[in-house]
C-alpha positions in Angstrom: -57.2 6.4 57.1 -54.6 8.6 58.7 -51.9 6.5 57.2 -53.3 6.9 53.7 -53.6 10.6 54.1 -50.0 10.9 55.3 -48.8 8.9 52.3 -50.7 11.1 49.9 -49.3 14.3 51.5 -45.8 12.9 51.4 -46.2 11.9 47.7 -47.5 15.4 46.7 -44.6 17.0 48.7 -42.1 14.8 46.9 -43.5 15.7 43.5 -43.4 19.4 44.2 -39.9 19.2 45.5 -38.7 17.3 42.3 -40.5 19.8 40.1 -38.7 22.7 41.9 -35.2 21.2 42.0 -35.3 19.4 38.6 -34.7 22.4 36.3 -32.2 23.9 38.8 -30.2 20.6 38.8 -30.4 20.4 35.1 -29.1 23.9 34.7 -26.3 23.2 37.2 -25.4 20.1 35.3 -25.3 22.0 32.0 -23.2 24.8 33.4 -20.7 22.2 34.8 -20.6 20.3 31.5 -20.1 23.5 29.5 -17.0 24.5 31.5 -14.5 22.7 29.2 -10.8 23.5 29.8 -9.4 21.4 26.9 -10.3 19.3 23.9 -9.0 15.9 22.9 -8.0 15.7 19.2 -8.1 12.6 17.1 -4.8 10.7 17.2 -3.3 9.5 13.9 -2.1 6.2 15.4 -2.0 4.3 18.7 1.4 2.6 18.4 4.5 4.7 19.1 6.2 3.7 15.9 3.3 5.0 13.7 3.1 8.2 15.7 6.8 8.9 15.0 6.2 8.1 11.4 3.4 10.6 11.2 5.6 13.2 12.9 8.4 12.6 10.3 5.9 12.8 7.4 4.2 16.0 8.6 7.6 17.5 9.4 8.7 16.9 5.8 5.5 18.4 4.4 5.8 21.4 6.7 9.4 22.1 5.9 8.6 21.8 2.1 5.8 24.4 2.6 8.1 26.7 4.5 10.8 26.4 1.9 8.5 26.9 -1.1 6.6 29.9 0.3 9.7 31.3 1.9 11.4 31.4 -1.5 8.4 33.2 -3.0 8.4 35.8 -0.2 12.1 36.3 -0.5 12.1 36.6 -4.3 9.2 39.1 -4.4 10.6 41.2 -1.6 14.1 41.4 -2.9 13.7 41.7 -6.7 12.4 45.1 -7.6 11.3 43.8 -11.0 8.7 41.7 -9.2 7.1 44.7 -7.4 4.0 44.5 -9.6 0.3 43.9 -8.6 0.4 40.3 -9.7 3.4 39.4 -7.5 2.1 41.6 -4.7 -1.0 39.5 -4.5 1.1 36.3 -4.9 3.1 37.5 -1.8 -0.2 37.7 0.1 -1.1 34.3 -1.1 2.2 32.8 0.1 1.7 34.4 3.5 -1.8 32.9 3.7 -0.6 29.4 2.8 2.1 29.6 5.4 -0.4 30.7 8.0 -2.9 27.9 7.0 -0.3 25.1 7.4 1.2 26.7 10.5 -2.1 26.9 12.3 -2.8 23.1 12.3 0.2 21.0 11.4 2.7 22.0 14.2 0.1 21.1 16.9 -0.6 17.8 15.2 3.2 17.1 15.0 3.7 18.0 18.7 0.8 15.6 19.7 2.3 12.8 17.7 5.8 13.4 19.1 4.7 13.7 22.7 2.0 11.1 22.5 -0.7 13.5 23.5 -4.2 14.5 22.3 -4.9 17.6 24.3 -5.4 21.2 23.1 -6.5 23.9 25.5 -9.8 25.6 25.1 -8.1 29.0 24.3 -5.9 27.2 21.8 -8.9 25.7 20.1 -10.6 29.1 19.9 -7.5 30.6 18.4 -7.1 27.8 15.9 -10.7 28.1 14.7 -10.4 31.9 14.4 -7.1 31.7 12.4 -8.5 28.9 10.1 -11.6 31.0 9.2 -9.5 34.2 8.8 -6.9 32.6 6.5 -9.3 30.6 4.3 -11.8 33.4 3.8 -8.9 35.9 3.1 -7.4 33.4 0.6 -10.6 33.2 -1.3 -10.8 37.0 -1.5 -7.2 37.2 -2.7 -7.8 34.6 -5.4 -10.8 36.7 -6.5 -8.7 39.8 -6.6 -6.0 38.0 -8.6 -8.6 37.0 -11.2 -9.5 40.7 -11.5 -5.8 41.5 -11.9 -5.5 39.1 -14.8 -8.7 40.5 -16.4 -7.5 44.0 -16.3 -4.0 43.0 -17.6 -5.4 41.2 -20.6 -8.7 42.8 -21.4 -7.8 46.4 -20.4 -4.0 46.7 -20.6 -4.0 50.5 -21.3 -5.8 51.1 -18.0 -3.7 48.6 -15.9 -1.6 51.2 -14.2 -4.6 53.3 -13.3 -7.0 50.6 -12.1 -4.3 48.6 -10.2 -1.9 51.2 -8.8 0.0 50.7 -5.6 -2.7 52.4 -3.5 -5.5 50.4 -5.1 -3.7 47.1 -4.5 -3.0 48.0 -0.9 -6.7 48.9 -0.4 -7.9 45.7 -2.0 -5.5 43.6 0.1 -6.5 45.4 3.3 -10.2 44.8 2.4 -9.5 41.1 1.9 -7.7 40.7 5.2 -10.2 43.0 7.1 -13.3 41.1 5.8 -11.7 37.8 6.8 -11.0 39.0 10.3 -14.5 40.4 10.8 -16.2 37.2 9.5 -13.9 35.0 11.6 -14.7 37.0 14.7 -18.4 36.6 14.0 -18.1 32.9 13.3 -15.8 32.0 16.2 -17.9 33.9 18.7 -21.1 32.3 17.5 -19.6 28.8 17.6 -18.1 29.0 21.1 -21.1 30.7 22.6 -23.1 27.4 22.3 -23.1 25.3 25.5 -21.0 22.1 25.1 -22.2 19.0 27.0 -21.4 16.0 24.8 -17.8 15.5 26.1 -14.6 17.1 24.7 -13.4 14.6 22.2 -13.1 15.8 18.6 -13.0 13.4 15.6 -10.4 15.5 13.8 -6.7 16.2 14.3 -7.5 20.0 14.6 -10.3 22.1 15.9 -12.9 21.8 13.2 -16.2 23.7 13.5 -18.5 20.8 12.5 -16.8 18.6 15.1 -17.3 21.3 17.8 -21.0 21.6 16.9 -21.4 17.9 17.5 -20.6 18.5 21.2 -23.3 21.1 21.6 -26.3 20.3 23.8 -28.2 23.3 22.4 -30.7 23.1 19.6 -30.3 26.7 18.6 -28.6 26.0 15.3 -30.3 28.8 13.5 -27.4 31.2 14.4 -24.9 28.8 12.9 -27.1 28.3 9.8 -27.4 31.9 9.0 -23.7 32.5 9.5 -23.0 29.6 7.3 -25.4 30.9 4.7 -23.5 34.2 4.6 -20.3 32.3 4.0 -21.8 30.2 1.2 -23.2 33.4 -0.5 -19.9 35.1 -0.3 -18.0 32.1 -1.6 -20.5 31.6 -4.4 -20.2 35.3 -5.3 -16.4 35.0 -5.5 -16.5 31.9 -7.7 -19.0 33.5 -10.0 -16.7 36.6 -10.3 -13.7 34.4 -11.0 -15.7 32.4 -13.6 -16.9 35.5 -15.5 -13.5 37.1 -15.3 -11.9 34.1 -17.1 -14.7 34.0 -19.6 -13.8 37.5 -20.7 -10.1 36.7 -20.5 -10.4 33.7 -22.8 -12.5 35.7 -25.2 -9.9 38.4 -25.4 -7.0 35.9 -25.7 -8.7 34.0 -28.6 -9.1 37.3 -30.5 -5.4 37.9 -30.4 -3.9 37.6 -33.9 -0.6 36.4 -32.7 -0.1 32.8 -31.6 2.8 33.8 -29.4 0.7 36.5 -27.7 -2.0 33.9 -26.9 0.5 31.6 -25.4 2.1 34.4 -23.3 -1.4 35.5 -22.0 -2.4 31.9 -21.2 0.9 31.4 -19.4 0.1 34.2 -16.9 -3.4 32.8 -16.2 -2.7 29.1 -15.9 -0.9 29.3 -12.5 -3.8 31.2 -11.0 -6.3 28.8 -12.5 -4.3 25.9 -11.0 -4.3 27.5 -7.5 -8.0 28.2 -7.7 -8.8 24.6 -8.8 -6.6 23.2 -6.0 -8.3 25.4 -3.5 -11.8 24.3 -4.6 -11.0 20.6 -4.8 -9.1 20.4 -1.5 
């Protein structure tokens, strides 16, 4: 009888001890698993020959991007005839393209060259922040450029008033500022989630969906509402661009001169091509 009573007391004590230490141990495990110092990016290839091939390919693409956008920046900065609102926003677009490709491609090239997959935690945070800043700002600049074409074709007499140097600087500053603020919000919200599913990312750069896969938290509502804000803003920009070109095409088709129509279309087609490329990619 005493033996049975001792076993029962021991069992109850063990159960109470496990209930008290279980959550504490779980929290300790989560805190340890969340202290990630680096991430492992997806390699392009395993063999050394293919890694060097990828490095050479990306190096060619990167140099071509540097050359093309560098020529645009040099031409707009040096030629006073190009100091107009359209080329001012084109200069901002070239800077954004250079920033986009410089944020991800050099690190991928370095990993292929040195046979590495690692990127530091701080480097991943900076990469995510810059990607969000540059892409959101580029969408804003493309929207402003559609407004520039709308004013130039539909309201040419008011072009100098509506798109003066001060107005262009304010619109560019608003585009960059809104991109920085949204990126701060998105990056802080993403990296505040605890990560306990390892540190391997299935992408050659720090992509937000891949980081969220590593989260052990089910509080995705914060990510959802931040993402909904981005979708609403992007949809608003696309609607603005669409309606701008509806009015542009209506104004162009009303022009009596065939040469005037072709000249107006020639100033709009490059912007339409860039917008289409941005949406498709």
